[in-house]
N, C-alpha and C positions, 0 to 999 in steps of 0.2 A: 893311518890315524892310530895313536897308540891308546891304551886304556885311560891314561890320565885325562886326554883330550876328551874322551867320551864321558868321562867321570864329571868334569868341572863344566861341561857344556860349552866348550870353545869352538865347537864345529858351526857356531852361527845360528842354530836353531833356537828359537823362543821357546820356552815351556808353554805347553797348553794347559790352560787353567782346569782344574778339576771340576769345577761347578760353572756352568754357562747359564747366563740369564736369558731364558727364552721368552717369546712374546707374551705367554701366559703370565709368567712371572712378572714382567714389566707391567701388564695391565694390573695385576694385583697391587703392585706398588702405587699405580696411579689412583686406583681406587680407594687405597687406605688414606682417607682424608679425615681430618678431625672435624668436630662439629662446627667450629668456627670457619675452617676453610670451606667446608660444604656450604654453609650460609653465605660466604663471600662469593662462591662460584655461582650460586642461585641468583644472587643480586646482580652479578655481571651478566649473566645470561639474560635476565629480564631487561636490563637496560639496552643489551644488544638488540633485543627484539624491537624496542620502541625506536631505537636509533635506526636501524635499517628500515623499518616501515616510514619513518619520517623522511629518510633520504629517498625511497621509492616513490612517495607522494610528490616530493620536489622534482624528481626525474620525470614522472609522468606528466606534471603540469607543465614542465618545461617543453616536454614532446608535443603536447597539445596547444601550445601557444602559438598562434600564427603570425607571420610578417606581413603586414599590409602594404598594398601599393595601388596607385590609381594611374589611369592612362587618359590623355586628351585626344579626342576625335577631332581632326582638323584637315584643311585642304593642304594637299602636297602634290608634287610632281607625279602624275599618273592617276590623280584623283583623291578624294577625301577618304582618310583611314586614320587609324590610331597605330602610332608606332611608339613603344615603350622599352626603354633600356631597363629591364628588371634587375640587372647586375648579376653579382656572384650568388648562385644557389648551392650551399654547401651540403654536405651530406657524406654517406658512405661511398668510397669511390669503386663501386662495382658496376661494370658496364653490362648493359642489356636489361630487359624488362625483368624485374624481380621484386621482392617485398621491400628492398631498400631503397627503391625510387622515391623521389621527393614529391609529396602531393602538392599541386597547384589548382587554385579555383579561381575562375574568372566570372565575375557577375556583370551582366550588360543590361541596362535599362534603356529600352528604345523609345525615345520620345517621338521621333518622326523618321521612318525609313525612306530611302529614295524610291520613286515610283516604279523604276524599271529593275528593280533587284529581283534576284530569284532565290537567294539563301544569304544567310550571314555566317561568316566564317572566323576562325581564329587560329592563329600560328604560335607555337613556341619554338622560335629558331635559335639553336645554339651557336652563338657567335659572339666574338668580343667587341665587334664594331657594328652598332646598329645604324651607322651611316653608310655602310658598304652595300649598295644597292645590288651588286652582283652576288654577293654572299647571301643577302636576304632572298633574292629571286631563287637561287639554286636550292636554299633550303626550304622554300615553299613547295617546290616541285618534289623534292626528296620526302617531306612531310606528307604530301599528297599520296605518294607512293608506299606509304608505311614505314619510313626509316624510323628505327628506334633512338636515333640521334636528335630527333625533333619532335614537337607534338603537333597535332592537327585535330580540329574539331569544327562541326557544322551543323546548322539547324536543318539541313536537308529539305529546305523549303523556305517559303516567304514568311516574314514576321509582320506583326500589326503593330500600329502605334499604341504606346502605353504597356506593351508586355514586356517581360523580363525573360532573358535567356541565361542559363548558367553552363559554363563549360569546365570540364575538370580534365587535368592532365597529370600524368605521372612521369617526371623526367629524371635523367641522372644528374649528378652534381656538375656544375659548370656555369659559363656566362651565357645568358639568355636575352633574347629580345622578343617582345609580345607584338604581335600584329593583328589588328581587328578591322575588317573591311566588308562591304558589301560586295557580292558578285552577281553579274547578270547571267543570262541563259548561256552566253559563250564563255564564261569563265573570266571575264574581264571585270575590272572595277566598275560597278554600277553606279557610284556616285562622283561622276566626274565634275559636276558642277557644285558639289558640297552642300546639298539641299537636306542631307541626313544629319540627325541629332541624336547623340547616344551618350550615356554615362557609363563609365567603365571603372570597376573597382575589382582588386585582386587580392588574394591571400596565398602565402607560402607557408609550408610547414618544414623547414629545413632539419629541424631537430627530431622529428618523428622517429626515425629509425635509431638514432644515436640514444636518444632519452628513453626510448622504449626498451631498448636492449639493456642498458645499464639499470634500468627500473626493474626488469624481470630478474636480474641478478641480485638486486637488493632484496627483492621479495624472497627468493630463495634462501638467501643468508638469514633473513628474518624467520623463515620457517625453520631452519636448522637450529637457530638460537632458541627458538620456541621448544622444539625437541629436547634440547640440552636443559633448558629451564624445568621442563616437566620431570626429566630424569633426576636433576638435583633436588627437585621439590620433593619427590618421593622418597630419596634418600635420606634427606634432611628430616622429614616427618617421622621416618622409621627409626633414626637415630635419637630424635628428641622424645618420641613417645614408644619405648619398647614394649614388647607384647606381654601381657599379664600372664602369670603363672596359671596352670590349670589346677583344677580341684585335686586331681590325684596326686600331683607333685607337692602341693601344699599339705595335704594329709600325711603322705609318706615322709616329708620332711620333719613333721612333728612327732611321727611315730618312732624316730630314732633309726638305728642301723636296720636294714632289711634282712641281713643274712645272719646266720648263726655265729656265735663267738669262735674266736680261733681255738684250736685244739690245744690242750695243756701238755705237760711233759709226758712222754711215752713210757717211761720207766720210773721205778721207786728212787727216792732221794739217795745220794751217796752216802749221807751220814745224818744222823739225828741232830736235834738241837743240843748245844753244849749246856745250856742253862735252862732255867725255868720259863715257861712261856709267857710272853707278854701280851697283854690285852691290846688287840688291834680292831679298828673298826671295819665291819664288813662293807664292801663297795656297794653303793646303791644302785639298785637295778635301773636300766633306762626306763623312763615312764613313757607309755604311748597315750594316745588320746583316750579320754575316759568314755566308756560306754555309757550313755544315758538311758537308753532303752533298748530291748532286743524284741522284736516281734516274734510271733509263733512260726512265720515262714522262714526265719533265718535273718531277717532285715535288721541291721543294727544302726543305731543313732548316735554318732560320735561327736564329742565336744571338741571344737576347734581351739578352745581357751580364749577366744575374743568375742564371745557372745552369739557365735554362729555355729550351727549345726549341720554336719554332714551325713548322708545316708549312704551306708555300704550295703549294696544288694546281696542277695544269697550267694551269687556266683563269685563275689569279692570284687566287682567293679563298683566304682563310686558314681553316684547320681551328679550330673553337672549342676543341678539346681542346689543353691545355698538356702538352708532353712533357719528359722529362728523359733524359740519356743512360743506356742500359741498363748496369747494373752489370757485366754479362758482356762488356761491350766490343762488342756486336753491335747497331749501330742504336740506336732510341730507343724508350722506353715511356711511356704516359700517366702524367703525375704524379697521384699520389692524396694529396689534401689531408688 
């Protein structure tokens, strides 16, 4: 490669910029917002808080709303029982016992139990066909053995007429069939003749996990929007109401330059004037604050020129209190705003 190629940059390498915008510089650019832009960002953050809170309320209400169903207790082959096709229970497809399982509640009002029963049981069998007796029988056995694919609940004893029982299940999403029946001491159907009478109502909360999860996400977004609104609000108030100047800066600004004047020429002029001197006006000296009164301890009372009086302490510091002349004509009193 010759010198000309290196000089014109034809070697294919792009020139590296001399100034790189680092993260801190980009943050400064983002923070450099005008008053109108800051107000717009504040209003947008406030609307986001209300919007996400409203979405969270809707999602939580959606999660807590149950889907009701009922089942009829009637005589069938093998004895009287209730068999209800609950249908599809949707939810998060996560297998096993976990927090995403769908809650199911079954309320049973017993009008008249069969005389030979020993307990009342309920099954939630996961099957697509509630008329398949073999699948229902296998599912009941698996549920009694603790299978997580099915639900099983029992009163663990006899029930009385007029009582109410409540069974709760937590099941995975899928097709389910509800079975409610009385069992005798041998585990067989105790209501062969159909003398029992019960009323069955159920509720399913299929949207609890989905609505609750997205509701929590909406609450988090509302909290972040609230933090942003607080930040924009503080910046907006600081930009709209700047800090007031201190007493020292006000007095020193009225007193003129704080340092000595610049030094004059170091040597004599090269030549004298060629003609008679002309009358010129001497420059007016800079006027500082007027000393209204000076106490014996060195305290000076200075006129600020706007009806207010400042007190300069013997050590040169200024009192932060603003004074006004005493209406009685004796000294000065603090100004009450």
